[in-house]
N, C-alpha and C positions, 0 to 999 in steps of 0.2 A: 731705319733712318742704315747708312754709310759708319757713323759715329759709334754704330749699340752694335754693333759685329762685332763677333769671338771669334779667336782662333786657336786652337787646339794645339798645346803639346805636351810630348813628351820627355817624362825626369826622370829618373833609376833611380829610389833608392831603396839605403841601405833595411836590411829588415829591422834591427831597433828603432830606426828614421821611421820605418813604414807605421811597425807597431803599433809607436807614439798616438803620430798623425789620426792614427783609428781612433787611435784611443780616445785622444782628448779631441774627437771628432761627434765619436756616441758621445760621450760623455756632457755635450751641448748640446745634438741632438739634428746636427748637421750632415750634410756628406763630405766627404774628406777632402773632393777637388774643392771644394767651396771653400772648405778651409784652409787649404792652401792656399787658394786666390784670397784668402784675408791675410793670411804672411804675408807675400806679395803687397799688396795695396801697402799692409803696415811698412814693409821693407822700406819698398819707393818711399814712398812718405816721409819715412825718416833717412834715408840718401836724401832728399831731396831740399830738407831743409838744413841740410848739414852737408852743405856735398866740396866744404870747406876743411872737415874733419876725415880721415882717414883711422878703419878701425880694424885692428892686427889681433885677431880670436886667439893667436899661442901665445901673445905678450897679456888679454887677458884669461890666461889658465893661467900659464903662468906665475903668474900674482896672488889669481884666490887660491893656487896649489899651494904657492910660495909660505903668503901667511895661513895658511890651514898648516906645512908642516910646523913651523913659529909656532904656532896655537900648542900642537900637539906633543911638540918639544920641550913648552915649556912646566903646558901637565905631564910630562913624562917625571921635568926635573925636580915636581914639587912634589910627586906624590916617591920616587924614588929619598928623598930628603926627609921627606915625615915617618919614611918606612926606616930608615937607615933608624933613624931616632928611634924608634919602636924597639930596632933589634937592641939599641942599642942599654933603653933603661933595664929592659927586663934583663940586658945580663947582667944590670950591676946591682936592682935590684934581688938576682939570686947568688949573685954573691958576696952581697951586703946579710940576705939572708942565713948564706953560709955561713958566714958569718960571727955572728950572733945570738943565732940558733944553737943551740944543742945537739950533741947527735941523736938522740931520740925524745927530741922535739917537733911536734909536726902543728901546722899552724894551718889549721883549714881556710880563715877569711886570708892567704897573704897565697895559700894553693889555685884559691877558685881569680885570684886577681892575675896569676900568672899563668892559668889556663884564658882566658877571656882574653889578655894579652896577645895569646898565643897565636885566637881564634883572630885576630886579629888583624894581626903579620901573616896570616895564613884567606883576612879576605883582598890585604892591600896587595898579595901577590897576584891573583887571582884579579885585580882591576890593572895590572899590571901586565897580562893576560892583554885584556881586553885591549889597553893601547895599544900592545906588537900586532894583535890581529884590524884593529879601526885602520896602523899608518898603513901597514902591508895592504888594508880594502882600497887609502888611499893612492897608493904607489899602480894598482891595480886600473884603478879609475881611472886615471891620467895618462894614465901609455893604449884604456879603453878610447880615451878623448885624443891622443895624436896620430892615430893609429883611422879612428875612425872621420877625422871634420881634415885632412891635407891636405885637401884640394879643398877645403872652407870656400878661402877666398876665391878660387876661380870659376867655383858655381853662384856667386856671390859676380860675382862680373858675367856671368855669362847669359846670369834673369838680368841685369839692368840691361848690357844694350843688345838685349834683345827688348826689351820692354822699351830701349831709344827707338831699334829699328820700325819696334809697331807705331807708335807717335810718329815719325818718319812717314810711314808710311801710309796714318791715316791721315796725317796730316794733306800725304800726296790725290790721294781719294780723294777729299772733300774739294781741294782747286778742281779735278778732275773735271766731278760733279757736278763743279758750281759751272766751266769751261763747257763744260756738253752739253749739259740743260741750257746755255744762251744757245749754243749750234741747232741743238735742234729745235731751237723757240723761231732762232732764224731764219733754220728751212721749214718753218709750223709759216711761216707768213708766207713768204715767198712760193711757198705750194699757193699759198691763200686765193696771190693775186693776181698768179697764171689762171687758177678758177675762174677768177671774177673775171675776167681776162675774154677767159673761153664764154663761157656765159652771156656777156654780154655780147661775142660773137654770134654764135647761137639764136641769138634773142634777134639782131639785126640782120643777116639771115631769116628768118623765117618773116620775116615784116618786110623781105628787103632792101633790104637800106643797107645804102655803104658809105653814107657822112647824114655827117648830125651837129648842128652846132651847140658849143656845150649852155647849160641853164645858166653858168655862174661870168660866165664871158663873153658868149655870141658868137663862140670861134666856131667854123671851120674844122670841123676829128672825119678824117679817114680813121672807120672802126676797124681794117683790116691793117694796117698800121699799129694797131697801140697794143700795149706789151708791158705794161699798167694800168693799174681798173681807174686810170685818174688823166685829165683833162689837160695835151701835153705843153697846151699853150698856158693856162694861170695854175698849174698841179693840182685843184678840185678835184676831191674823191669822186667818180660814177660810180653813181648804184642802178642805172636802169635806162632803156632804147626805151624815147614814145616815138612811134607815129607821128606826119602832120594828119590834126582834126580838121584841116582844110582842104579842100582839093583843088588840083590845077598850081601853079607855081605859087600860087602866094604862099604858100605855106611851104613848112619846112618841117624839114623833122628836129629830135630833140636826147638831146645827152643827161636826168636828170643827175642834181651830185647831191655828195649827202657825206656825213659820217660812216666813214669804212664800215661794216660790219663789224665786231671783237671775233679774234678767235675763237671758235668751237673746242671743246670742252676734251672732245677725241684728238685735237691736237695735238694735244702736252701729254706726250705716253711717259709715264711712268720708266723712269732708264736705274733706278736704284735695281729694279733686283735682277741679280744675275753679277753681278760685278765683282760678289764675293766670293765667285769660286773663279775668276780667270783674274784676280787678283793677289786674293791669299791664300798664295803656293809657296810650297819645304822650296829653305832657300837650300846651298850645300853644308849650311853652318848643321852641328849635331851637338846634340847635349850634351855633357861633359860628363864620366861615369862617377856615384859617393863614392869612395873608397871607403869599405868598415872589418872588421875587424872580427875572423875567423871564426 
């Protein structure tokens, strides 16, 4: 049926988004086109359920990025304070040891403790470096997201408009299909009536009959003037013409009446085929490009 027809659309994706789509499709064992169709259907469902709510992708990204920055900053401050405290303790212990111990005194346990504290300080330095690298990575990722989805809202708006346009076309097509089917049935019925009249005239001509009485109302009807397979006096359906069984002027020809024959199945052609080729044509609107990082 027309409501099950599909429309081919083309959307250009950046390399990163295209690779992600193919990876996800491979993991789920479905074609990329099917996965994209599922994503669009999900977006359409969410959009229909939340028509009064507007989503700003840039605001969402800024909020998540700000939250991550705050967590990184708090973590950095905590490690910095802890590192400073360890350093101060190392210096304090060293000064106390220098003041209390003789010049030639050696305390192996204290030296080992100092070495351990020094190693701890180096570990904290490494953690701090890792935090700096993580901060740089977050900044780079945020920049990539901003560059890769500058026109994200434009793309969603285009997809939404395209979906609405397809819904309108399908509704129009369904209405036209119903109207066309009714017109075809009307024309088929008219053709069937015309064919029935031609059949009656042919049968009457073969029998040499010009006039006959209606079986229902006994009115005389001139067969050559019939335009419908029905009595012009009582509107009863005429099914056949029969010559008089009697000889001489006492007999009369008859028009047999009854229910009109049903339309043959061949009179109801399939009008669904071929409509998609003439109806679903590309419009002048083109899909927006998705800008990604170079």
